[in-house]
C-alpha positions as a Markdown table, in Angstrom:
| # | Residue | x | y | z |
|---|---|---|---|---|
| 1 | Unk | 9.1 | 2.6 | 10.0 |
| 2 | Unk | 5.4 | 3.3 | 10.1 |
| 3 | Unk | 5.9 | 6.3 | 12.4 |
| 4 | Unk | 8.8 | 7.6 | 10.2 |
| 5 | Unk | 6.7 | 7.4 | 7.0 |
| 6 | Unk | 3.8 | 9.2 | 8.6 |
| 7 | Unk | 6.1 | 11.9 | 10.1 |
| 8 | Unk | 7.9 | 12.6 | 6.8 |
| 9 | Unk | 4.7 | 12.6 | 4.8 |
| 10 | Unk | 3.1 | 15.2 | 7.2 |
| 11 | Unk | 0.3 | 12.9 | 8.2 |
| 12 | Unk | 1.2 | 13.1 | 11.9 |
| 13 | Unk | 0.7 | 16.8 | 11.9 |
| 14 | Unk | -2.6 | 16.5 | 10.1 |
| 15 | Unk | -3.9 | 13.9 | 12.5 |
| 16 | Unk | -3.9 | 15.7 | 15.9 |
| 17 | Unk | -5.9 | 13.0 | 17.7 |
| 18 | Unk | -3.6 | 10.2 | 16.8 |
| 19 | Unk | -0.8 | 9.0 | 19.0 |
| 20 | Unk | 2.3 | 11.1 | 18.2 |
| 21 | Unk | 5.0 | 8.8 | 19.4 |
| 22 | Unk | 5.3 | 5.1 | 18.5 |
| 23 | Unk | 5.5 | 3.8 | 22.1 |
| 24 | Unk | 5.3 | 0.9 | 22.3 |
| 25 | Unk | 6.2 | 0.4 | 18.7 |
| 26 | Unk | 3.8 | -2.4 | 18.1 |
| 27 | Unk | 0.5 | -3.2 | 16.2 |
| 28 | Unk | -1.2 | -1.4 | 19.1 |
| 29 | Unk | 0.4 | 1.9 | 18.0 |
| 30 | Unk | -0.3 | 1.3 | 14.3 |
| 31 | Unk | -3.9 | 0.4 | 15.1 |
| 32 | Unk | -4.5 | 3.5 | 17.2 |
| 33 | Unk | -3.0 | 5.8 | 14.7 |
| 34 | Unk | -5.0 | 4.1 | 11.8 |
| 35 | Unk | -8.2 | 4.6 | 13.8 |
| 36 | Unk | -7.4 | 8.2 | 14.5 |
| 37 | Unk | -6.5 | 8.9 | 10.8 |
| 38 | Unk | -9.8 | 7.3 | 9.7 |
| 39 | Unk | -11.7 | 9.5 | 12.2 |
| 40 | Unk | -9.9 | 12.6 | 10.9 |
| 41 | Unk | -10.8 | 11.7 | 7.4 |
| 42 | Unk | -14.5 | 11.3 | 8.4 |
| 43 | Unk | -14.3 | 14.8 | 10.1 |
| 44 | Unk | -12.9 | 16.3 | 6.9 |
| 45 | Unk | -15.5 | 14.7 | 4.7 |
| 46 | Unk | -18.3 | 16.0 | 6.9 |
| 47 | Unk | -16.8 | 19.5 | 6.9 |
| 48 | Unk | -16.4 | 19.5 | 3.1 |
| 49 | Unk | -20.1 | 18.5 | 2.9 |
| 50 | Unk | -21.0 | 21.4 | 5.3 |
| 51 | Unk | -22.7 | 19.1 | 7.8 |
| 52 | Unk | -23.4 | 20.3 | 11.3 |
| 53 | Unk | -21.5 | 18.6 | 14.1 |
| 54 | Unk | -18.8 | 18.0 | 11.5 |
| 55 | Unk | -16.0 | 18.4 | 14.0 |
| 56 | Unk | -17.2 | 15.5 | 16.3 |
| 57 | Unk | -14.7 | 12.7 | 15.9 |
| 58 | Unk | -16.4 | 9.3 | 15.3 |
| 59 | Unk | -15.4 | 6.4 | 17.3 |
| 60 | Unk | -14.7 | 3.2 | 15.3 |
| 61 | Unk | -12.6 | 0.2 | 15.9 |
| 62 | Unk | -10.2 | -0.9 | 13.1 |
| 63 | Unk | -12.5 | -3.9 | 12.4 |
| 64 | Unk | -15.3 | -1.4 | 11.4 |
| 65 | Unk | -13.3 | -0.3 | 8.3 |
| 66 | Unk | -10.8 | -3.1 | 7.9 |
| 67 | Unk | -12.2 | -4.0 | 4.5 |
| 68 | Unk | -10.7 | -0.8 | 3.1 |
| 69 | Unk | -7.2 | -2.3 | 3.6 |
| 70 | Unk | -7.9 | -5.5 | 1.6 |
| 71 | Unk | -6.7 | -6.1 | -1.9 |
| 72 | Unk | -10.3 | -6.1 | -3.2 |
| 73 | Unk | -10.5 | -3.7 | -6.2 |
| 74 | Unk | -13.2 | -1.2 | -6.7 |
| 75 | Unk | -11.9 | 0.2 | -10.0 |
| 76 | Unk | -9.4 | -1.1 | -12.6 |
| 77 | Unk | -5.8 | -0.2 | -11.9 |
| 78 | Unk | -3.6 | 1.3 | -14.6 |
| 79 | Unk | -1.2 | -1.2 | -15.9 |
| 80 | Unk | 2.4 | -0.8 | -14.7 |
| 81 | Unk | 1.5 | 1.9 | -12.2 |
| 82 | Unk | 0.7 | -0.1 | -9.0 |
| 83 | Unk | 3.3 | -1.9 | -7.0 |
| 84 | Unk | 2.4 | -4.2 | -4.0 |
| 85 | Unk | 5.3 | -5.3 | -1.7 |
| 86 | Unk | 4.3 | -8.5 | 0.0 |
| 87 | Unk | 6.1 | -10.9 | 2.3 |
| 88 | Unk | 5.0 | -14.4 | 1.3 |
| 89 | Unk | 5.2 | -15.5 | 5.0 |
| 90 | Unk | 3.5 | -12.4 | 6.4 |
| 91 | Unk | 1.7 | -13.4 | 9.6 |
| 92 | Unk | -0.9 | -10.5 | 9.3 |
| 93 | Unk | -1.7 | -10.5 | 5.6 |
| 94 | Unk | -1.7 | -14.2 | 4.9 |
| 95 | Unk | -0.8 | -15.0 | 1.3 |
| 96 | Unk | -3.9 | -17.2 | 0.9 |
| 97 | Unk | -6.2 | -14.3 | 1.9 |
| 98 | Unk | -5.0 | -12.1 | -1.1 |
| 99 | Unk | -7.5 | -12.0 | -3.9 |
| 100 | Unk | -5.8 | -13.5 | -7.1 |
| 101 | Unk | -7.7 | -11.1 | -9.3 |
| 102 | Unk | -6.3 | -8.2 | -7.4 |
| 103 | Unk | -2.8 | -9.5 | -7.6 |
| 104 | Unk | -3.0 | -9.8 | -11.3 |
| 105 | Unk | -3.8 | -6.1 | -11.6 |
| 106 | Unk | -0.5 | -4.9 | -10.1 |
| 107 | Unk | 3.1 | -5.7 | -10.0 |
| 108 | Unk | 3.9 | -7.8 | -6.9 |
| 109 | Unk | 7.3 | -7.9 | -5.3 |
| 110 | Unk | 7.6 | -10.8 | -3.0 |
| 111 | Unk | 10.1 | -9.8 | -0.3 |
| 112 | Unk | 10.8 | -12.5 | 2.2 |
| 113 | Unk | 13.0 | -10.4 | 4.5 |
| 114 | Unk | 11.2 | -9.0 | 7.5 |
| 115 | Unk | 7.7 | -9.4 | 8.8 |
| 116 | Unk | 4.6 | -7.4 | 8.3 |
| 117 | Unk | 5.5 | -3.7 | 7.6 |
| 118 | Unk | 9.2 | -4.5 | 8.2 |
| 119 | Unk | 10.4 | -5.2 | 4.7 |
| 120 | Unk | 12.3 | -1.9 | 4.4 |
| 121 | Unk | 14.2 | -2.4 | 7.7 |
| 122 | Unk | 15.1 | -6.0 | 7.0 |
| 123 | Unk | 15.9 | -5.6 | 3.3 |
| 124 | Unk | 18.3 | -2.6 | 2.9 |
| 125 | Unk | 18.3 | -2.9 | -0.9 |
| 126 | Unk | 14.5 | -2.5 | -1.1 |
| 127 | Unk | 14.5 | 1.3 | -1.2 |
| 128 | Unk | 16.8 | 1.4 | -4.2 |
| 129 | Unk | 14.8 | -1.3 | -5.9 |
| 130 | Unk | 11.6 | 0.6 | -5.3 |
| 131 | Unk | 13.3 | 3.8 | -6.7 |
| 132 | Unk | 14.2 | 1.9 | -9.9 |
| 133 | Unk | 10.6 | 0.7 | -10.2 |
| 134 | Unk | 9.3 | 4.3 | -9.9 |
| 135 | Unk | 11.8 | 5.6 | -12.4 |
| 136 | Unk | 11.2 | 3.0 | -15.1 |
| 137 | Unk | 9.2 | 4.1 | -18.1 |
| 138 | Unk | 5.5 | 3.1 | -18.1 |
| 139 | Unk | 4.1 | 1.1 | -21.0 |
| 140 | Unk | 2.1 | 3.2 | -23.5 |
């Protein structure tokens, strides 16, 4: 699912240093691709700033920028416009590690089916439910 989303969104093509095929389809692939996408973003930021050596890809482990994936908020979220899909039994993002203040700032759908990143494959109706959420009118 991770690979399919990145392929359909065009991110695979924009991240030439990332692994192109999800083999083996495990956290190892997701981690490698995330590290490559982070490095690509750093290269683009350097190029936009006109810095020399901008095309040198930085090396960084996922742990070096992992805090960017937490639910810690840097800015207020617009009400009714942010959805988080979370498995209450997720072995990777443990429910107790989620910041309650962050959870109060978005609509949370607790989907028990599937494990980490697998809710769409394990819950066939989730795509339609997500579409209904996107199409619902936002509060004024």
